[in-house]
Every structure is written in structure tokens, then in C-alpha cells.
N, C-alpha and C positions, 0 to 999 in steps of 0.2 A: 193445706194451709196456703193462704193467700199471701204471696211473697212481693206483691206489688207495693210500691211506696205509699205510705200513709198521708193523707192530705186532709187536714181540718179547716173547713171553709166557715170562718166564724165573724163576729162582729166585735167592736170594741168592748173590753171588759167582760167578754164572755167566757174567759178561762182558757184562752188559747196556749198561753206560755204554760200554765200548770199542766195541761194536757201534754204538752211536748216534753216537759221534765218527767212525767210520769212514764211516757213512752221511752224516754231515755234510760230511766232506773229500771223498767222491766227488761229492757235488752241487755243492760251491762251486768245485770245480777244474775243472768241465767247462765248456767254452766257452758263453759267453753265457747262463749261468744266473743271473747277477747283472747288472743293468743299473746304469748309474752312479747313485750315490746310494742304492742299496738295500742292506740288510743281510739277513742271516740270523737269525732269532730263536731262541734256545735257552733251554729252561725247566729250572730245577732246583726241587726241593721246597721248599728253604728256603736262607737266606742262606750257612749255611757250606759246604753242598754246592754252591751256586753258585760259590763262590770256588774250590773244588777243581776243579770242572769247568771253569771258565774257565782255569785253569792248563794242564789236560791239552789243551784246544782250542788254547790258544797255542803249545804245543809240537808240534802236528800239523797245524794249518791255516796255511797261508802267510799271511804278515801283510798282503799286499795285499788280501785278502777281508776284508770287514767282518762280524764276528759279534758279537751283542749278547746277553749272558746275563741271565737275570733270574729272578725267582720270581713265582708267581700274584699274591702281595700287591704286590710292587713294581711289577708290570707295570700293574696297575690304578691305583695311585697315580700312576704316571707318565703314563699315558693320560688320566686325569681332569685332571691338572694341565696337561697340554699343551694339551689340548682345552677347557679351562675357558671360553674366549670363547663357544664353540659351544654349551656347557651354559647360559651366561648367557643367550644369545639364546633358545634353546629353551624355558628355564623362566622367563624373565623376572626373573632374580635381579639383586642389586644388583652393577654391574661393580666388584668388588674383587678382589684376587688372593687366591686360597684359601689358608687356614692350616690345617695339620694339627694336630689336637688328639692330644696323647699320652695314654695311658690314665689317668694320674693327673689330667690336667686333665678329662677326660671324666667321671670319677668325682666329682671336686669339683663341677663345674658341674651335673651331673644331681642330685646330692644336694641342692644349692642349690634348683634349679628345682623339685623334687619335695618340698621341705621339708614344706609343709602336708599333702599326701595321704600322705606317709609317717607323719606324726604324728597324722593323725585317723583312721586305720584304712583309708582307701581303698585303699592299696597295702601293707597289713600282712599278712604271712604267718607264722603261728604257727612259731616256732623259727628263724626267719631274723633276723639283725640286719640293720639298715638297710643297712649297706655291702653285705651278700650280697644283698638284694633288688635294690639298684642294679645290682651287677655282673652278675647273672644275667638281669635284664631287658636290660642292654645285650648280653649274650650273645645273647639271642633276636633282636635287631635283626640282629646280625652273621651268625647263622646263616641267617635267612630271606634276607638279602642274598646270601649264598654259595649258596643254593639256589634263587635267582631266584624268590623268593616276595615280593610287594609288601607293604610293612609295613602297608598298610591292611587285609590279611587277619590281621593278628595278633590283634585284638579278637574274632575268630570262631575262629581256629586254636587258640588258647592254652586257652580254656575248652572247647574241643571235644576236645582230644587229651591234656590233662594229667588223670591219675587223680584222682578225688575223694579228699579227705582232706588234701590239701595246703593248699588254701584255696578259699573259695567261688567259683563262677564269675565273680561280678561283679568280684572282685578281679582275675582274669586279663584280664578285659575291659578294666578300667581301666588295667592295665599297658600293654595293647596301644595303647590311646588315648593314654597318656603317652608312648609312644615314638614315635607320629605326631607329637605336639607336638614332642618333642625333634628329630626328623629336621628339622622345618620351621623350628624356632628355629635350628639350626646353619646351615641354607641360607641363611637371612635374613642371616646375619653372615659368610658365607663360611667357617665353620669346618667341618672335615671330619674325621670319624672313619673308620676302615677300613669299618665297616657303611655308613655314609652313602655313601662313595665307591663301594663295590660295587655299591649300588642304582643310584647314578647311571650307572655304567658298563654294567650289562646292561640297564637300563631306559630310559635316555635317550640314552645315547652310541652304543652298539653298533647299535641299530636304524637310526641315521641313515645314508642312502646316502653323504653326503659323507665321514663318518668311515670307513665301509668301503672306500670308494674310496682314502682317504689310507692306511689301514692296509695294503692289498694293494700300494701304491705304495711303501710304506717297506720292507716285508719280502718277501723272495721266497720264503721257506718257514719252517716251524716244526719244531723238533725238542724233544720232550719226554721228559726222564728221570723215571723213577718216577712214572707218571701216578696210580697207586694211592694217592698221598698228596694228591691236589688236591681242591679243592671242586668241586662239580657244575657250577658256572658256568663252569669252564675249557672245557666242551664247547661253549659259546656261541661263543667266538672261535676255537676250533679248527675249528667247523663252517664259518665263513667261508672258511678256506683250502681246506678239503676240497670246499666247493661250487664253487670255482674251479679244482679240479684242481691246486692249488699242492702242492709236495711237503711232506708231513707224515711224520715218524717218530716212534714212541712206544716207550717201553720200560715194561713192566709186570711187577712183583714179585708172583707169586702168594702169596708168604709175607710180603708187606708189609702193607699197609692198617693201619698203626700209629696213622694219625691219624682212623680212622673214630669218630665221636663227639666229634671235636674241630674240626669244620668241614670235614672230608673226606667224600665221599660216593663211595667206589670202585665200588660196586655200580651206581650210577646211570650213572657215567661208562663203566663197562664195557658196560652194556646199551645205551647209546646210540651209542658209537663203534666198539666192536669189530666188530659186523656189517659195518661200512663198509670194513674194512681187510683187507689181506693178512697174516695171522697166521703168524708163525713160532715154533713151540713150541722152548723150550730148557729142558727140565725137569731136567736134570742138573747137580747142583751141581759146584763147582770140586772136581777130584780130590784137591787138597791139603788140602781141609776135613774136619773130622770129620763133616760133614753127608753127605758123598759115601759114606763106607764104613759109618758107623753111624747115620744119620739115621733110617732106616726102622725098624730094631730099637729105637732109644731111644724114638722116638714110640709105637711099640706097647707097650713096657713102661710108658710114663708114662699113656697114654690107656686101656689096658685094665686095669681093677681085678683081673682074674684072672690076668694075666701074671706069670710069675716072672722077674725081671731076673737077669742074669748079670754077674759083674764084667767090665769092660771095661778094657784096658791103657791107654785114655787117659783115664781118669776116676780121680780121687782122693777120699777123704773126710776132711775136717777137721773133727772133732767135739768139742764141749765141753758143758759143762752150761749155763753162763751166757753172755747175748750178750756182755757186756763182755769175758769171757775169750776168747770167739770173735774179736772184733775184734783184741785183742792177739795171739792166736796167728795170724791171718791175716796181719797185718802182719810178724810174725816169719818166717813161711813165706816170703813174697815176699822179705824181706831176705836169707834164707839161699839162696833159689834164684838170686838176682841176684849175690850175692857169691861163690858157688860156680861161677859161670858157665853155669848150666843155661839161663839166659834172660836177656835184656837188658831194661833198665827200659822202654824203649818198646814191648816185645813183651808186656806184661802189662796187662790191664784187669780191674778189679774192678767187678762188677756186682750190682746187687740190686733187687727189685720196687719198693722204695721207700726210697732212702737218706736217713735223717734227718740233721739237721745234726750230731747227736752222733756218728753213725757216720763221716760224712765228716771231721769234725775229729779223732776219734780215730786213724782210719787215716792222715790226712795228717800229723798231727803225729808219729806213731812213725816213718813212713817218712821224713819229713824229718829227723828227728833222727838217723837212720841214714845220712843223707848221700844220700838218694834223692829225685830230683825228681818231684814230683806235680802233675798238672793234674785238678781236680774239674770235670769237664764240666758247663757251663751252671750252674754254682753261684751262682745269683743271690742276692745278699744285700742287704737294705735299706742304702742309703748311710748312714743314720743310725748303723749299727753301727761305722762308721769314727770313732774318736776325732778324726781331723783334721777330718771334717766337722762333728762335733758342737762342737768348738772354733770353727770359723768362725761357725757359727750364733749361738753364745753372743756372739761377738765383735760381731755386727752389733748386738745388742741395746744395746751401749755406744755406738755410732756414731749409730743413729737413735732419735729419740725415741718414747715410747709403747709400748715394748716391754719394760718392766721386769718384767712378770709372767712372762716366759719366761726370765728370769735368776735362778736360785736358787743358793744356796751351793755345791751340789755340782756343778753345771754349770760355774761360774766357777772352782772349784778345779781341775777337770779342765782348763779352757781354760788356766789359767796353766802347768799341768805340760806340755800338749802344745805350746803356742807357745814353750815355752823349751827344748824338747830336740831341736829340729831343729838339724842342723849349722849354725853361724852363719857359715861361709864355705864355699864350694864345695870348697875343698881340704881341708876337714876329713874326718874319718873316717865311717864308715858310719852308717846309721839308728840313733838312740838312743844312740850312743856319747857325745854330749854332753849331760849333763843338768845344767840350771841350777837349775831349781825342782822338787824332788822333791816327792811327794805330802804328807809331813809339813811342809815349808815352805810349800806351797800352802795347806793348811788353816790355817796360822798366819795367813797374809796375809789369807785370807777372813775369819778371825775378827776381824780387827782392822782391815783396810783396805777391806773391801768394804761400801759403803753402798747397801743396796737402795732402789729407788724405783720406784713405778709408771710415771713418766714417763721418767727417765733415771737409771739405776744408775751408780754411780761407783766408781772404783778410787782411794782416797785415797792421798796421799803415804806412803811406807813409814814416815816417822818418826811416824806415828800410832801405830805398834806400839812400846811403850816399850822392848822389848828386840830392837829391829830389827837389831842387830848380831850376833844369833844366826843370822840369814839367810845371812850370808856375802857376799862381794863379787860372785860370779857372779849368784846368785839376785836380789840387789838391783838390779843393773845390767840384768838380763833384764827384771825388773818395771818399772823406770823407763822402758826402752825401749819396753815395751808401752803404758804410760801416754801417753807422748810420741806414739806413732803414733795411738792413739785421739784424742787432743786435735787432732792434725793433720787427721785425716779429718772431725772435726766442724766445724773452721774452714772447711775447703775445701768442705763440703757447705752451710754457712751462707752462703758466699760463692758458691754455684752453681758450683764448680770441679770438682765430682764429677759425671759424667754419670748415674751411677745405681749400683744395687745391684752390677750386674755388674762395675763399675770397682773397687769397693771390695773385693769377693771377689778379683778378679785381683790388686789389690795386696797383699792379706793373704797370697795364695799366694806371690807373688814375694818378699815380705818375710820371712815366717816359715817357708816351706817351700822357697825357692830354686827356685821355679818347678816343683817336683816332681822335679827331676833326680836326687835321692838317695833317692826312695821305692820301697818294694817295689811289685811289680805290682798287688796287690789294693788298696792305698791309692791308687796313681795313678789306677786305674780309678774308685775312688769319686770322687775330686776331678774327673775329666773328666765323669762323670755328673752331679754336683752343678752345675758350669758349663752344661752342655747343658740340664739341666733348668730352671735360672734363666733361661737365655737365652729358652727356649721359654716359660716361665711368663709373662715380662713382655711377649712378643710377643702372646700371647693377651690379656693384661690390656690392652695398648694397644688391641687390636681391640675389646675390650668398651667401653673408654671412649669410642672413636669411636661405637659404636653407640649408648651412653647419650646423647652430645651431639646425636644425631640424633633423640632422642625415644624410644629403646629403654630397656629396664630391665636394670640389672646384676644378674645372679641371685644374687651373694653379699651384695648390700646394701653398706652402708657402716659396719657395726658394726665390722669389722676392717679394718685396712690390708691392702694386697696383701702387704706383707712379712710381717706377722703370719701371714697365711693360708698363705703359702709356708713358713715355719718350722714351723708346725704340721703341714702336709701332709707335710713330710719327716720329722717326728717320729712320725707315725704309721706310718712304714715302707712307704708305698705305692710309693715310688720305689726301685728296684734297680739295683745295678751288677753286671756279670759280669766277674770278673777274668780269665777264661779267653782272651778274644781277645787281651788284653794280653800273657799269658804265652806264647801259641802264636804271637806275630807273627814270633819267629825260627824258620825252618823246621828249623834244625839242632838245636833243643832235643829232647832224648830223655827223655820223661817217662812215668811210671805213670799211666793213666787210670782216674778213678773215675767211675762214672756210674749212673744208674738204667737198667733195661733198656730203658724208652721213649726215653730219650735216646740211648742207645747205638745202638739200631735206627735212629733218625731221622737220625743223623750217618753211617750207612753205613760204620762202622769195621770194621776187621779186626785180630786180634791172635793170637800164637801161643799164649799161655796166657789162660784166663779163671778168674777166682775168682768163683763164683756165692755171694753172701753171702746168709745167711737162706734156705738151699735148703730147709728145712722148713717155711717159711711158706706159709700157704694163699694168700697174695698172688701167689706165683710162677704165672706164665702166666695170671693173671686180666687184667691190663691194663686194669682199669676204674675205677681210683682216681681218675683226673683227668677222666674224661668230663664234658662240660657238661651241666648239667640241662636236659632238655627235648629233648635232640638228636634222639630218634626222630621228632619231629614234622617235621623238616627234612630227612629221608632220603626218597629216591625210593620206599622201600618202605613209607612210612608208609600204614596202612590205613584212616584216617579215623575213627577211634576211640580212645579212652584206651588208652595202652599197658599191658601186663600183662607179668608176669615170664616168661610163655611167650614173648611177643614179644621181650623182651630176650634171653632164652636162645637164641632163633633166630638173633637178629643176631649173637650172638658165639659161635655153636656151634664154629666152627672157629678161633677165635682162640688157644687153647692150642696147637694143633699148628703154627699159624703162627709163633708166637713161638719155640717150640722149634726148628723148622727154621730159622728165620731166624738164631738164635744159633748153631746148630751149623754154618752155612754161614759165620760170621764168624770161627770159631776153627780153627786148623790143627793143633794138637799136643795139647793138655791142657786139661781142665776139672777144677778143683778145687771140689768141692762143700763149702761151709762151712756147718755146721748146728750150732746150739745147741739142746738139748733144750727149754730154756724160752726164750720170747719176752721182750722188754723188759717186758711186763705180768706176766711170771711165769707165764704159762699154757704149757702143753705145745703144742708145734707139731706140726701134722698137715697137711701140704701135699702136693701132687701129686708132688712130686720125692723124696719120702721112700723110695720104693722103691728108686730109684737111689742115695741116700744109704747105705741099709742094705747094697745089693748090692756097693757098692764100697768097703765099710769096710776090707776087708783090703789094699786098694792105698794105705791112708793111710801117708804117711811123717810121722815125728815126731808121732803122733796124740796128741792131748791129751784125756783123758777126765776 
């Protein structure tokens, strides 16, 4: 019997995940393949894929067999947390429970720690804002950890590999040294970022014999879906199982590799692991997809500038002059197709190389007004964009002293409107049906009853307004109840009856928003993210206070209170909320999907109809807009010298074909190429799909020119 790992080399929609689940089922159901207390470990590329994979496994694998599904990020975080005492002993760290830093905390703390070198030029890079310098520097740490590169190598690697012209070598050397200090600072306080955890895992935890023994004792085998989207470090823990001849099964999408340049290194993984495996090729797409019948021909027409495309029965072109008109016509085309029964809402996906907020909003607004449900995939928006969140933050400035600078007349007026137009009883009608203080009355109240103060702003009695009778009973009553609530919170805070900011926020949500039970999904998601962020922020703040009491230094100093820094952090737009998971929690929901090409491919989705927005854009098939700065240095193919354009072109030479074949493997019936002659900037669009657009112009239905 061949005990080598199994490797399925397939394409999009060729049944790779089904094969993996079958391999898993065959393994766990054989006698004596799992001992008591053991589980089988199954990896997915990201969290959403993991949830879908777990559902399919639960439907096929008998419940008496233990299967653990995870992602590379989740696995590392769980292992470092679980075996933290081992790391404490190994590294001589302070014995305290580790605390995960969220990205917004990480950004704030690093900005404070590096404040002096950021201002005196030590870490200054021309053309980069301070926030960009911090974020990209932290990306260096994370990419190095994912590539099994010690952070101590960065002071040499960065100046050696980044081309001249961005900054002098000493700046890159200083950034590398600053990252070493940041890593050590975090470890000294038990604070963990993903980059720090990843380095801890591959460098200090995985090499320990005791940990390897425990890993093999807990898991009887490893099954990996879509390995082409994983960081290079994944080879380290997979090799542990391979060396012990434990069952390992891997699926590989030759048209995937969407995360290369974003922390993944598929080429390094393939070079390291594939030679050790028994490889099964499965190059044929699903016969039901357009990629099966037309993939080769479409790729040839797009990739060969001398090719003469022919119209295809499965392609249409929707063409306008301006992009704004294109968005409107696309939405109308979708509406007509659904209302005439040609396609169902959940069978439609609208894709673009980079859907900006205007495009998402325009499409979603028109479709929603036509009675069609829409899900904007991973449409993460800053929580501060929610008026409910802004109102709560303004409310805090009236409860806690010293925040008066954060309460201006405009924000106070918005607070009065928002906190008065939530249903006042659960049995009342839907969102915004009950309006007690409208914007006009709010402005009058602010003009006459709002008393600004640096220390403690006040809402004065309504009688301070000579014509307060013009407000009406409902507005006056809502205003008085708000004043009474603020006064109660102040009194309880002074008597130390309020545990903290989290309690005040929760009371406000329960009082003014009825716990969120009547809110639309996007607003509910924003409130949830606000509460999670606040809870985590104060947990980190408490850890830093403990460190300060032991002689450490609080990086943010004492010039601003924690609450003031928290409000400013949110107002900067750093914290985002994703309404999609809330909307999609109901599996019976049937929605139109709007997504970027990258998001769509990463989620492994399939639809009957695709609308390819901005089909004439040069960004189509590029897929390089979001790549992390400096990523070539952390790939296994790094040549040891500054990267050049030829080097980048070589890295991405097959990306256009992969994107095209991947998308054609995810659509089963029709592609509508949506093209406007002019881009948002007013410039004429000349992209790689333009030949297809023109070739299929005659197939257009209801074409608008």
C-alpha cells in the first residue's frame, strides 16, 4: 500500500473538495484509524470556506468520529494559546495569559511607540503617510513570519531587497530594528499579533519534541483543501505528519493562487510538498461550466493580441458611454432577467476588478428598490459610518468628563435625531417609522439648549428655548428622557455603580435601540463590532496598566484618556464591520451577490449568470491592486537582490489566464460583459477583455449606446 500523501491537482469546479471529503470519510470510518481522544484535522483556506466545508463534512462523516476544521491563521492562534505555558518556560516570559491584539490596537500602539522616529525622519519614507509606514512595516513582520524568516533578518533583508528610490537603506534598516523591538515589547506584556504568533509557532513551538508528540497524539491525520492559498509556513506542520507516515490529503487548484503577494506562497509549497506526494491530475473543468466548453478558446482570444474572437452564444455585451449609466443599465438588465423568469436572484453574481463604494451603493440601491435582495460580499465599512455608532460615541461625551472637545454642535444634533427615532416600544413599527426629533427640531435644540464645555458639555432644560412650544410634545418628551438618562448615568458613575464604558454602552443600546432587535442587518453588525472592539480595547488597556504598575511604560502616555483615544480611533475609520455574515446567517436567503473578482474567487462561489462590470478596464485580469508592498522579498523565489519589473512580470505571468479560467469555471450559463466607453476618470478604457466585448456586441439584449 502506498502511504505517501495524496495530492489532487485539479481546476476550478472539478470536484476537488468532494474528493477531499471522500478521502476523509474513507479514512475515519476504517477500523482503528482513530484512537480514543484523537481527531482528524481539516484545513480550509479562510473562515467562510471553513464553515461551508464543516457543513459538508457533518453531512457525510458519521457523528461519532471527531473532525476539527480550521484555517492556517486559526490553527496557529489556537496552538500558541493552548501551549502558551510551554512557550513561557522556553523563552522565559512573564507567566500571564496571552492577549490577542486586533489590527486597530496594533496600529495605535506601534504609532505611539514609534512616535519619535516617525517624526524625526528615522522611519520617514517620502510619499508615505505615518499610518502607511506603520501598516506596511507590520506587514513586513507578518510576511516574514509566514515565510519562516526570523525578524532579526529584516534589518538586512529590507535594505538588500527593496529597490533604491523608495528610501535610503538606513531607513529600511531602522524599520527592521524597530520591528524587533516591537516583537520583544509585545512578548514582554503577553500581547500577541498574528505576526508575533506565527513566528512563535514555527520558531519556538513546532521544533519542540514535546509539542510534536502532543500534536501527533491529538490528530490522526491532516486533510487540506486549496493548499495553493496557504502561507509557506503550512509546509512546516504538514511535514510533521508526512514524516510520521500519517495520512495527509491535499487539494490544489492550478487556476487558484489568488493570495500570492498577500501572505501566500503557492510556488514554495508546491516545490516542497508535491514531490513527496502521490499526485492525481484532474485537469477537466466541470462539464456544466463555461470553462469546459469555451475556456481554451476564450483564453486564446484574450491572451493572443492577434487572435480574432468570434461571438459566443453564452456571452452578451452591455455597453454605454458613461460608467454611471452603465451601472444603472446593469441593474435594470438584472431586474428584467429576474422578473421575466430567466434567472433567479441567487443565481446572479456581479463582479468587477475593484468595485468602489459608489458602484456597490448604486447597484444595491437600484436592485433593492426593485424588490431584489442583495449581498455585497465582504463589504467592510468603518463602523463610524453608522449614525447609531456616532450617536453612542457622542453620548459618551456627556456621561464622562474631559471629552467636551469631541462634542460639536453637528454631532450633538445628529445624536438627538438618532436617539429619538428608534421605536420606543418593541411592539411599535419598523425602523425609522417613529420620528420624535427631526433634524429641524434638533438644530433648534442645539442652538438654544446645548452648552459646550471642554470638561462637561450639557443639554440644558428645554425651557431655555423661548419658543419651546414649537417643538411639540413628542420631541420635548424624547429630549427630556435623554437628559434624565444622562443624569442617571453620571450619578451612578460618581457613586461607582457603573462598572465601566462597556456597561454604559450596553445600557444605551438597550434603552434607545431596544437591544437592536428592530435594526437592519448592517446597523446591527456595526453595533456588534462596536461592542467587541470596546471590550477588546479595554482588555488591552488593563494589560498595559498592569505593565505600567510593574515599572513598564504606557506607550500612549497620559495626555489623553483611554476613552478619548478610543473615540478618536473609531472616528479615524480604522475599525470596520462586515454586514454580510449577519445577512447570510439564514441559509434560505436568496440574494444577488456583488463582489470583487478577488473576493469572489477566494470564496469559491458558483453562479448561473455573471455580470462582469467595467469589462473594458485595464485592471481586469491584473489582480495586483491589493498586493502587499515588499512581498517579493518573502517568497521562496526571492533572488537575493532588489526586485525589478521583469521579476514582477515573471511572478505574475500566468495570473491573467488563471483568473479567466477560474471565473469561467464558476459560471454555468451566461456572462454579460458590462462596458462603458469612459471610465470614472473620463478616460477611454482599453483593457484585455475589450476584444471579447466587441466580438459579442451583437449578442446584446436591450443594449444602450
